[in-house]
PDB file as gemmi writes it, atoms N, CA and C in Angstrom:
CRYST1    1.000    1.000    1.000  90.00  90.00  90.00 P 1                      
ATOM      1  N   UNK A   1      77.205  91.584 -90.419  1.00  0.00           N  
ATOM      2  CA  UNK A   1      77.228  91.303 -91.843  1.00  0.00           C  
ATOM      3  C   UNK A   1      78.663  91.040 -92.272  1.00  0.00           C  
ATOM      4  N   UNK A   2      78.812  90.113 -93.135  1.00  0.00           N  
ATOM      5  CA  UNK A   2      80.120  89.718 -93.615  1.00  0.00           C  
ATOM      6  C   UNK A   2      80.769  90.860 -94.398  1.00  0.00           C  
ATOM      7  N   UNK A   3      82.076  91.022 -94.234  1.00  0.00           N  
ATOM      8  CA  UNK A   3      82.807  92.095 -94.904  1.00  0.00           C  
ATOM      9  C   UNK A   3      82.748  91.962 -96.420  1.00  0.00           C  
ATOM     10  N   UNK A   4      82.803  90.742 -96.924  1.00  0.00           N  
ATOM     11  CA  UNK A   4      82.750  90.529 -98.375  1.00  0.00           C  
ATOM     12  C   UNK A   4      81.401  90.951 -98.939  1.00  0.00           C  
ATOM     13  N   UNK A   5      80.336  90.667 -98.223  1.00  0.00           N  
ATOM     14  CA  UNK A   5      78.995  91.060 -98.674  1.00  0.00           C  
ATOM     15  C   UNK A   5      78.854  92.578 -98.627  1.00  0.00           C  
ATOM     16  N   UNK A   6      79.328  93.178 -97.560  1.00  0.00           N  
ATOM     17  CA  UNK A   6      79.281  94.633 -97.441  1.00  0.00           C  
ATOM     18  C   UNK A   6      80.076  95.291 -98.554  1.00  0.00           C  
ATOM     19  N   UNK A   7      81.240  94.763 -98.851  1.00  0.00           N  
ATOM     20  CA  UNK A   7      82.066  95.317 -99.914  1.00  0.00           C  
ATOM     21  C   UNK A   7      81.364  95.173-101.260  1.00  0.00           C  
ATOM     22  N   UNK A   8      80.718  94.050-101.491  1.00  0.00           N  
ATOM     23  CA  UNK A   8      79.991  93.826-102.737  1.00  0.00           C  
ATOM     24  C   UNK A   8      78.842  94.820-102.886  1.00  0.00           C  
ATOM     25  N   UNK A   9      78.139  95.085-101.791  1.00  0.00           N  
ATOM     26  CA  UNK A   9      77.034  96.049-101.819  1.00  0.00           C  
ATOM     27  C   UNK A   9      77.553  97.444-102.163  1.00  0.00           C  
ATOM     28  N   UNK A  10      78.632  97.870-101.513  1.00  0.00           N  
ATOM     29  CA  UNK A  10      79.188  99.188-101.785  1.00  0.00           C  
ATOM     30  C   UNK A  10      79.710  99.284-103.217  1.00  0.00           C  
ATOM     31  N   UNK A  11      80.360  98.248-103.705  1.00  0.00           N  
ATOM     32  CA  UNK A  11      80.874  98.260-105.079  1.00  0.00           C  
ATOM     33  C   UNK A  11      79.735  98.292-106.093  1.00  0.00           C  
ATOM     34  N   UNK A  12      78.659  97.566-105.801  1.00  0.00           N  
ATOM     35  CA  UNK A  12      77.509  97.560-106.695  1.00  0.00           C  
ATOM     36  C   UNK A  12      76.842  98.929-106.734  1.00  0.00           C  
ATOM     37  N   UNK A  13      76.662  99.541-105.573  1.00  0.00           N  
ATOM     38  CA  UNK A  13      76.070 100.877-105.528  1.00  0.00           C  
ATOM     39  C   UNK A  13      76.946 101.901-106.240  1.00  0.00           C  
ATOM     40  N   UNK A  14      78.245 101.815-106.051  1.00  0.00           N  
ATOM     41  CA  UNK A  14      79.168 102.729-106.724  1.00  0.00           C  
ATOM     42  C   UNK A  14      79.115 102.532-108.233  1.00  0.00           C  
ATOM     43  N   UNK A  15      79.062 101.286-108.683  1.00  0.00           N  
ATOM     44  CA  UNK A  15      78.967 101.009-110.125  1.00  0.00           C  
ATOM     45  C   UNK A  15      77.648 101.534-110.683  1.00  0.00           C  
ATOM     46  N   UNK A  16      76.554 101.358-109.943  1.00  0.00           N  
ATOM     47  CA  UNK A  16      75.264 101.874-110.385  1.00  0.00           C  
ATOM     48  C   UNK A  16      75.308 103.383-110.533  1.00  0.00           C  
ATOM     49  N   UNK A  17      75.892 104.070-109.555  1.00  0.00           N  
ATOM     50  CA  UNK A  17      75.981 105.530-109.625  1.00  0.00           C  
ATOM     51  C   UNK A  17      76.829 105.973-110.808  1.00  0.00           C  
ATOM     52  N   UNK A  18      77.895 105.255-111.093  1.00  0.00           N  
ATOM     53  CA  UNK A  18      78.739 105.601-112.244  1.00  0.00           C  
ATOM     54  C   UNK A  18      77.999 105.384-113.565  1.00  0.00           C  
ATOM     55  N   UNK A  19      77.243 104.313-113.668  1.00  0.00           N  
ATOM     56  CA  UNK A  19      76.452 104.071-114.878  1.00  0.00           C  
ATOM     57  C   UNK A  19      75.375 105.140-115.024  1.00  0.00           C  
ATOM     58  N   UNK A  20      74.735 105.487-113.931  1.00  0.00           N  
ATOM     59  CA  UNK A  20      73.698 106.525-113.959  1.00  0.00           C  
ATOM     60  C   UNK A  20      74.301 107.870-114.361  1.00  0.00           C  
ATOM     61  N   UNK A  21      75.506 108.133-113.916  1.00  0.00           N  
ATOM     62  CA  UNK A  21      76.204 109.361-114.291  1.00  0.00           C  
ATOM     63  C   UNK A  21      76.446 109.407-115.799  1.00  0.00           C  
ATOM     64  N   UNK A  22      76.838 108.294-116.381  1.00  0.00           N  
ATOM     65  CA  UNK A  22      77.043 108.230-117.831  1.00  0.00           C  
ATOM     66  C   UNK A  22      75.716 108.472-118.557  1.00  0.00           C  
ATOM     67  N   UNK A  23      74.624 107.901-118.058  1.00  0.00           N  
ATOM     68  CA  UNK A  23      73.319 108.115-118.672  1.00  0.00           C  
ATOM     69  C   UNK A  23      72.917 109.590-118.628  1.00  0.00           C  
ATOM     70  N   UNK A  24      73.234 110.256-117.527  1.00  0.00           N  
ATOM     71  CA  UNK A  24      72.929 111.686-117.428  1.00  0.00           C  
ATOM     72  C   UNK A  24      73.766 112.475-118.424  1.00  0.00           C  
ATOM     73  N   UNK A  25      75.048 112.148-118.560  1.00  0.00           N  
ATOM     74  CA  UNK A  25      75.895 112.822-119.545  1.00  0.00           C  
ATOM     75  C   UNK A  25      75.344 112.628-120.960  1.00  0.00           C  
ATOM     76  N   UNK A  26      74.949 111.408-121.290  1.00  0.00           N  
ATOM     77  CA  UNK A  26      74.398 111.145-122.622  1.00  0.00           C  
ATOM     78  C   UNK A  26      73.117 111.940-122.822  1.00  0.00           C  
ATOM     79  N   UNK A  27      72.279 111.982-121.800  1.00  0.00           N  
ATOM     80  CA  UNK A  27      71.016 112.743-121.874  1.00  0.00           C  
ATOM     81  C   UNK A  27      71.285 114.215-122.125  1.00  0.00           C  
ATOM     82  N   UNK A  28      72.274 114.768-121.454  1.00  0.00           N  
ATOM     83  CA  UNK A  28      72.611 116.187-121.623  1.00  0.00           C  
ATOM     84  C   UNK A  28      73.150 116.435-123.029  1.00  0.00           C  
ATOM     85  N   UNK A  29      74.028 115.580-123.494  1.00  0.00           N  
ATOM     86  CA  UNK A  29      74.581 115.751-124.836  1.00  0.00           C  
ATOM     87  C   UNK A  29      73.507 115.616-125.914  1.00  0.00           C  
ATOM     88  N   UNK A  30      72.583 114.700-125.731  1.00  0.00           N  
ATOM     89  CA  UNK A  30      71.517 114.523-126.710  1.00  0.00           C  
ATOM     90  C   UNK A  30      70.562 115.711-126.754  1.00  0.00           C  
ATOM     91  N   UNK A  31      70.474 116.450-125.664  1.00  0.00           N  
ATOM     92  CA  UNK A  31      69.586 117.616-125.655  1.00  0.00           C  
ATOM     93  C   UNK A  31      70.070 118.691-126.627  1.00  0.00           C  
ATOM     94  N   UNK A  32      71.307 118.634-127.051  1.00  0.00           N  
ATOM     95  CA  UNK A  32      71.832 119.592-128.033  1.00  0.00           C  
ATOM     96  C   UNK A  32      71.352 119.267-129.439  1.00  0.00           C  
ATOM     97  N   UNK A  33      70.866 118.046-129.673  1.00  0.00           N  
ATOM     98  CA  UNK A  33      70.446 117.599-131.001  1.00  0.00           C  
ATOM     99  C   UNK A  33      68.952 117.276-131.013  1.00  0.00           C  
ATOM    100  N   UNK A  34      68.155 118.161-130.480  1.00  0.00           N  
ATOM    101  CA  UNK A  34      66.729 117.878-130.338  1.00  0.00           C  
ATOM    102  C   UNK A  34      66.015 117.722-131.678  1.00  0.00           C  
ATOM    103  N   UNK A  35      66.541 118.297-132.747  1.00  0.00           N  
ATOM    104  CA  UNK A  35      65.894 118.205-134.049  1.00  0.00           C  
ATOM    105  C   UNK A  35      66.112 116.875-134.747  1.00  0.00           C  
ATOM    106  N   UNK A  36      67.143 116.152-134.372  1.00  0.00           N  
ATOM    107  CA  UNK A  36      67.451 114.885-135.028  1.00  0.00           C  
ATOM    108  C   UNK A  36      66.550 113.774-134.492  1.00  0.00           C  
ATOM    109  N   UNK A  37      66.041 112.958-135.397  1.00  0.00           N  
ATOM    110  CA  UNK A  37      65.130 111.888-134.985  1.00  0.00           C  
ATOM    111  C   UNK A  37      65.837 110.842-134.121  1.00  0.00           C  
ATOM    112  N   UNK A  38      67.095 110.518-134.455  1.00  0.00           N  
ATOM    113  CA  UNK A  38      67.830 109.526-133.666  1.00  0.00           C  
ATOM    114  C   UNK A  38      68.052 110.026-132.240  1.00  0.00           C  
ATOM    115  N   UNK A  39      68.269 111.342-132.083  1.00  0.00           N  
ATOM    116  CA  UNK A  39      68.450 111.904-130.741  1.00  0.00           C  
ATOM    117  C   UNK A  39      67.126 111.886-129.983  1.00  0.00           C  
ATOM    118  N   UNK A  40      66.047 112.162-130.695  1.00  0.00           N  
ATOM    119  CA  UNK A  40      64.728 112.136-130.056  1.00  0.00           C  
ATOM    120  C   UNK A  40      64.402 110.734-129.554  1.00  0.00           C  
ATOM    121  N   UNK A  41      64.711 109.730-130.368  1.00  0.00           N  
ATOM    122  CA  UNK A  41      64.442 108.344-129.954  1.00  0.00           C  
ATOM    123  C   UNK A  41      65.251 107.967-128.720  1.00  0.00           C  
ATOM    124  N   UNK A  42      66.507 108.355-128.689  1.00  0.00           N  
ATOM    125  CA  UNK A  42      67.350 108.046-127.531  1.00  0.00           C  
ATOM    126  C   UNK A  42      66.883 108.818-126.301  1.00  0.00           C  
ATOM    127  N   UNK A  43      66.501 110.095-126.499  1.00  0.00           N  
ATOM    128  CA  UNK A  43      66.039 110.895-125.354  1.00  0.00           C  
ATOM    129  C   UNK A  43      64.714 110.379-124.818  1.00  0.00           C  
ATOM    130  N   UNK A  44      63.857 109.863-125.695  1.00  0.00           N  
ATOM    131  CA  UNK A  44      62.584 109.326-125.208  1.00  0.00           C  
ATOM    132  C   UNK A  44      62.809 108.090-124.334  1.00  0.00           C  
ATOM    133  N   UNK A  45      63.923 107.406-124.545  1.00  0.00           N  
ATOM    134  CA  UNK A  45      64.290 106.283-123.686  1.00  0.00           C  
ATOM    135  C   UNK A  45      64.937 106.763-122.387  1.00  0.00           C  
ATOM    136  N   UNK A  46      65.836 107.765-122.482  1.00  0.00           N  
ATOM    137  CA  UNK A  46      66.597 108.208-121.314  1.00  0.00           C  
ATOM    138  C   UNK A  46      65.832 109.162-120.397  1.00  0.00           C  
ATOM    139  N   UNK A  47      64.924 109.949-120.945  1.00  0.00           N  
ATOM    140  CA  UNK A  47      64.222 110.948-120.136  1.00  0.00           C  
ATOM    141  C   UNK A  47      63.501 110.365-118.926  1.00  0.00           C  
ATOM    142  N   UNK A  48      62.730 109.287-119.084  1.00  0.00           N  
ATOM    143  CA  UNK A  48      62.063 108.747-117.886  1.00  0.00           C  
ATOM    144  C   UNK A  48      63.038 108.210-116.836  1.00  0.00           C  
ATOM    145  N   UNK A  49      64.241 107.876-117.256  1.00  0.00           N  
ATOM    146  CA  UNK A  49      65.233 107.336-116.328  1.00  0.00           C  
ATOM    147  C   UNK A  49      65.973 108.456-115.593  1.00  0.00           C  
ATOM    148  N   UNK A  50      66.326 109.524-116.325  1.00  0.00           N  
ATOM    149  CA  UNK A  50      67.174 110.563-115.743  1.00  0.00           C  
ATOM    150  C   UNK A  50      66.405 111.785-115.238  1.00  0.00           C  
ATOM    151  N   UNK A  51      65.257 112.082-115.829  1.00  0.00           N  
ATOM    152  CA  UNK A  51      64.548 113.305-115.454  1.00  0.00           C  
ATOM    153  C   UNK A  51      64.064 113.358-114.008  1.00  0.00           C  
ATOM    154  N   UNK A  52      63.626 112.247-113.398  1.00  0.00           N  
ATOM    155  CA  UNK A  52      63.236 112.369-111.981  1.00  0.00           C  
ATOM    156  C   UNK A  52      64.375 112.884-111.090  1.00  0.00           C  
ATOM    157  N   UNK A  53      65.591 112.417-111.338  1.00  0.00           N  
ATOM    158  CA  UNK A  53      66.731 112.913-110.555  1.00  0.00           C  
ATOM    159  C   UNK A  53      67.060 114.353-110.921  1.00  0.00           C  
ATOM    160  N   UNK A  54      67.088 114.673-112.216  1.00  0.00           N  
ATOM    161  CA  UNK A  54      67.414 116.030-112.641  1.00  0.00           C  
ATOM    162  C   UNK A  54      66.350 117.033-112.198  1.00  0.00           C  
ATOM    163  N   UNK A  55      65.091 116.618-112.128  1.00  0.00           N  
ATOM    164  CA  UNK A  55      64.013 117.522-111.712  1.00  0.00           C  
ATOM    165  C   UNK A  55      64.158 117.973-110.261  1.00  0.00           C  
ATOM    166  N   UNK A  56      64.823 117.182-109.455  1.00  0.00           N  
ATOM    167  CA  UNK A  56      65.084 117.595-108.065  1.00  0.00           C  
ATOM    168  C   UNK A  56      65.889 118.895-108.067  1.00  0.00           C  
ATOM    169  N   UNK A  57      66.887 118.971-108.919  1.00  0.00           N  
ATOM    170  CA  UNK A  57      67.748 120.150-108.966  1.00  0.00           C  
ATOM    171  C   UNK A  57      67.122 121.271-109.788  1.00  0.00           C  
ATOM    172  N   UNK A  58      66.308 120.919-110.773  1.00  0.00           N  
ATOM    173  CA  UNK A  58      65.624 121.940-111.574  1.00  0.00           C  
ATOM    174  C   UNK A  58      64.593 122.691-110.755  1.00  0.00           C  
ATOM    175  N   UNK A  59      64.094 122.087-109.678  1.00  0.00           N  
ATOM    176  CA  UNK A  59      63.060 122.733-108.875  1.00  0.00           C  
ATOM    177  C   UNK A  59      63.588 123.955-108.131  1.00  0.00           C  
ATOM    178  N   UNK A  60      64.890 124.005-107.852  1.00  0.00           N  
ATOM    179  CA  UNK A  60      65.416 125.174-107.155  1.00  0.00           C  
ATOM    180  C   UNK A  60      66.518 125.907-107.916  1.00  0.00           C  
ATOM    181  N   UNK A  61      66.867 125.452-109.124  1.00  0.00           N  
ATOM    182  CA  UNK A  61      67.818 126.173-109.972  1.00  0.00           C  
ATOM    183  C   UNK A  61      67.168 126.357-111.342  1.00  0.00           C  
ATOM    184  N   UNK A  62      66.587 127.527-111.593  1.00  0.00           N  
ATOM    185  CA  UNK A  62      65.934 127.734-112.888  1.00  0.00           C  
ATOM    186  C   UNK A  62      66.971 127.910-114.000  1.00  0.00           C  
ATOM    187  N   UNK A  63      66.580 127.609-115.246  1.00  0.00           N  
ATOM    188  CA  UNK A  63      67.495 127.831-116.374  1.00  0.00           C  
ATOM    189  C   UNK A  63      67.821 129.324-116.519  1.00  0.00           C  
ATOM    190  N   UNK A  64      69.064 129.625-116.771  1.00  0.00           N  
ATOM    191  CA  UNK A  64      69.500 131.004-116.955  1.00  0.00           C  
ATOM    192  C   UNK A  64      69.946 131.195-118.396  1.00  0.00           C  
ATOM    193  N   UNK A  65      69.264 132.054-119.115  1.00  0.00           N  
ATOM    194  CA  UNK A  65      69.618 132.304-120.504  1.00  0.00           C  
ATOM    195  C   UNK A  65      69.452 131.089-121.391  1.00  0.00           C  
ATOM    196  N   UNK A  66      68.510 130.220-121.061  1.00  0.00           N  
ATOM    197  CA  UNK A  66      68.277 129.024-121.852  1.00  0.00           C  
ATOM    198  C   UNK A  66      69.221 127.871-121.539  1.00  0.00           C  
ATOM    199  N   UNK A  67      70.111 128.051-120.578  1.00  0.00           N  
ATOM    200  CA  UNK A  67      71.061 127.001-120.199  1.00  0.00           C  
ATOM    201  C   UNK A  67      70.641 126.424-118.855  1.00  0.00           C  
ATOM    202  N   UNK A  68      70.563 125.109-118.797  1.00  0.00           N  
ATOM    203  CA  UNK A  68      70.135 124.418-117.585  1.00  0.00           C  
ATOM    204  C   UNK A  68      71.363 124.076-116.735  1.00  0.00           C  
ATOM    205  N   UNK A  69      71.642 124.925-115.750  1.00  0.00           N  
ATOM    206  CA  UNK A  69      72.789 124.707-114.871  1.00  0.00           C  
ATOM    207  C   UNK A  69      72.496 123.684-113.771  1.00  0.00           C  
ATOM    208  N   UNK A  70      71.241 123.310-113.612  1.00  0.00           N  
ATOM    209  CA  UNK A  70      70.900 122.339-112.575  1.00  0.00           C  
ATOM    210  C   UNK A  70      71.543 120.984-112.865  1.00  0.00           C  
ATOM    211  N   UNK A  71      71.767 120.669-114.133  1.00  0.00           N  
ATOM    212  CA  UNK A  71      72.395 119.393-114.482  1.00  0.00           C  
ATOM    213  C   UNK A  71      73.824 119.324-113.962  1.00  0.00           C  
ATOM    214  N   UNK A  72      74.512 120.443-113.963  1.00  0.00           N  
ATOM    215  CA  UNK A  72      75.887 120.470-113.448  1.00  0.00           C  
ATOM    216  C   UNK A  72      75.895 120.141-111.958  1.00  0.00           C  
ATOM    217  N   UNK A  73      74.985 120.770-111.217  1.00  0.00           N  
ATOM    218  CA  UNK A  73      74.892 120.497-109.783  1.00  0.00           C  
ATOM    219  C   UNK A  73      74.476 119.043-109.535  1.00  0.00           C  
ATOM    220  N   UNK A  74      73.586 118.522-110.362  1.00  0.00           N  
ATOM    221  CA  UNK A  74      73.156 117.126-110.217  1.00  0.00           C  
ATOM    222  C   UNK A  74      74.320 116.171-110.437  1.00  0.00           C  
ATOM    223  N   UNK A  75      75.172 116.471-111.415  1.00  0.00           N  
ATOM    224  CA  UNK A  75      76.335 115.636-111.688  1.00  0.00           C  
ATOM    225  C   UNK A  75      77.324 115.706-110.529  1.00  0.00           C  
ATOM    226  N   UNK A  76      77.584 116.905-110.017  1.00  0.00           N  
ATOM    227  CA  UNK A  76      78.495 117.041-108.879  1.00  0.00           C  
ATOM    228  C   UNK A  76      77.970 116.277-107.663  1.00  0.00           C  
ATOM    229  N   UNK A  77      76.673 116.352-107.414  1.00  0.00           N  
ATOM    230  CA  UNK A  77      76.091 115.649-106.267  1.00  0.00           C  
ATOM    231  C   UNK A  77      76.229 114.133-106.433  1.00  0.00           C  
ATOM    232  N   UNK A  78      76.014 113.648-107.635  1.00  0.00           N  
ATOM    233  CA  UNK A  78      76.147 112.216-107.894  1.00  0.00           C  
ATOM    234  C   UNK A  78      77.593 111.748-107.749  1.00  0.00           C  
ATOM    235  N   UNK A  79      78.535 112.544-108.240  1.00  0.00           N  
ATOM    236  CA  UNK A  79      79.950 112.198-108.087  1.00  0.00           C  
ATOM    237  C   UNK A  79      80.355 112.214-106.619  1.00  0.00           C  
ATOM    238  N   UNK A  80      79.861 113.191-105.875  1.00  0.00           N  
ATOM    239  CA  UNK A  80      80.160 113.291-104.449  1.00  0.00           C  
ATOM    240  C   UNK A  80      79.644 112.056-103.708  1.00  0.00           C  
ATOM    241  N   UNK A  81      78.419 111.650-104.023  1.00  0.00           N  
ATOM    242  CA  UNK A  81      77.840 110.469-103.387  1.00  0.00           C  
ATOM    243  C   UNK A  81      78.622 109.211-103.744  1.00  0.00           C  
ATOM    244  N   UNK A  82      79.034 109.086-105.001  1.00  0.00           N  
ATOM    245  CA  UNK A  82      79.821 107.918-105.422  1.00  0.00           C  
ATOM    246  C   UNK A  82      81.161 107.874-104.699  1.00  0.00           C  
ATOM    247  N   UNK A  83      81.780 109.019-104.509  1.00  0.00           N  
ATOM    248  CA  UNK A  83      83.065 109.048-103.784  1.00  0.00           C  
ATOM    249  C   UNK A  83      82.892 108.697-102.316  1.00  0.00           C  
ATOM    250  N   UNK A  84      81.808 109.158-101.720  1.00  0.00           N  
ATOM    251  CA  UNK A  84      81.545 108.816-100.317  1.00  0.00           C  
ATOM    252  C   UNK A  84      81.341 107.308-100.185  1.00  0.00           C  
ATOM    253  N   UNK A  85      80.549 106.727-101.084  1.00  0.00           N  
ATOM    254  CA  UNK A  85      80.339 105.278-101.028  1.00  0.00           C  
ATOM    255  C   UNK A  85      81.642 104.518-101.240  1.00  0.00           C  
ATOM    256  N   UNK A  86      82.457 104.980-102.174  1.00  0.00           N  
ATOM    257  CA  UNK A  86      83.736 104.304-102.429  1.00  0.00           C  
ATOM    258  C   UNK A  86      84.662 104.399-101.226  1.00  0.00           C  
ATOM    259  N   UNK A  87      84.634 105.532-100.529  1.00  0.00           N  
ATOM    260  CA  UNK A  87      85.511 105.687 -99.369  1.00  0.00           C  
ATOM    261  C   UNK A  87      85.007 104.906 -98.159  1.00  0.00           C  
ATOM    262  N   UNK A  88      83.707 104.669 -98.080  1.00  0.00           N  
ATOM    263  CA  UNK A  88      83.144 103.909 -96.964  1.00  0.00           C  
ATOM    264  C   UNK A  88      83.241 102.405 -97.158  1.00  0.00           C  
ATOM    265  N   UNK A  89      83.517 101.982 -98.369  1.00  0.00           N  
ATOM    266  CA  UNK A  89      83.589 100.565 -98.677  1.00  0.00           C  
ATOM    267  C   UNK A  89      84.725  99.918 -97.908  1.00  0.00           C  
ATOM    268  N   UNK A  90      84.419  98.815 -97.231  1.00  0.00           N  
ATOM    269  CA  UNK A  90      85.505  98.126 -96.516  1.00  0.00           C  
ATOM    270  C   UNK A  90      86.496  97.531 -97.523  1.00  0.00           C  
ATOM    271  N   UNK A  91      87.765  97.664 -97.202  1.00  0.00           N  
ATOM    272  CA  UNK A  91      88.807  97.178 -98.097  1.00  0.00           C  
ATOM    273  C   UNK A  91      89.130  95.738 -97.735  1.00  0.00           C  
ATOM    274  N   UNK A  92      89.108  94.899 -98.748  1.00  0.00           N  
ATOM    275  CA  UNK A  92      89.404  93.491 -98.533  1.00  0.00           C  
ATOM    276  C   UNK A  92      90.906  93.250 -98.685  1.00  0.00           C  
ATOM    277  N   UNK A  93      91.470  92.507 -97.754  1.00  0.00           N  
ATOM    278  CA  UNK A  93      92.892  92.159 -97.840  1.00  0.00           C  
ATOM    279  C   UNK A  93      93.043  90.679 -98.149  1.00  0.00           C  
ATOM    280  N   UNK A  94      92.015  90.122 -98.772  1.00  0.00           N  
ATOM    281  CA  UNK A  94      92.004  88.679 -99.055  1.00  0.00           C  
ATOM    282  C   UNK A  94      93.118  88.231 -99.978  1.00  0.00           C  
ATOM    283  N   UNK A  95      93.455  86.982 -99.862  1.00  0.00           N  
ATOM    284  CA  UNK A  95      94.519  86.403-100.692  1.00  0.00           C  
ATOM    285  C   UNK A  95      93.923  85.485-101.707  1.00  0.00           C  
TER     286      UNK A  95                                                      
END                                                                             
């Protein structure tokens, strides 16, 4: 496989993970405003996108004192994966 194509794939995956990370942050912040209608509308859009990933971590980390710590672990795992992909990406020395 061509190095440029491989680099494009890794950069695209890294960008996707970064965008997904932002969506998770927004989802977490919106959970603090559950009573507001605008927050409910945004969460109804984001929940189907982010909850499948967050539910993986919720299955083995229960909420403690009403605080969902599984989201923190999910964010760390996503950042770790993004860094691994970024480090594996072939570096182009093109002119």
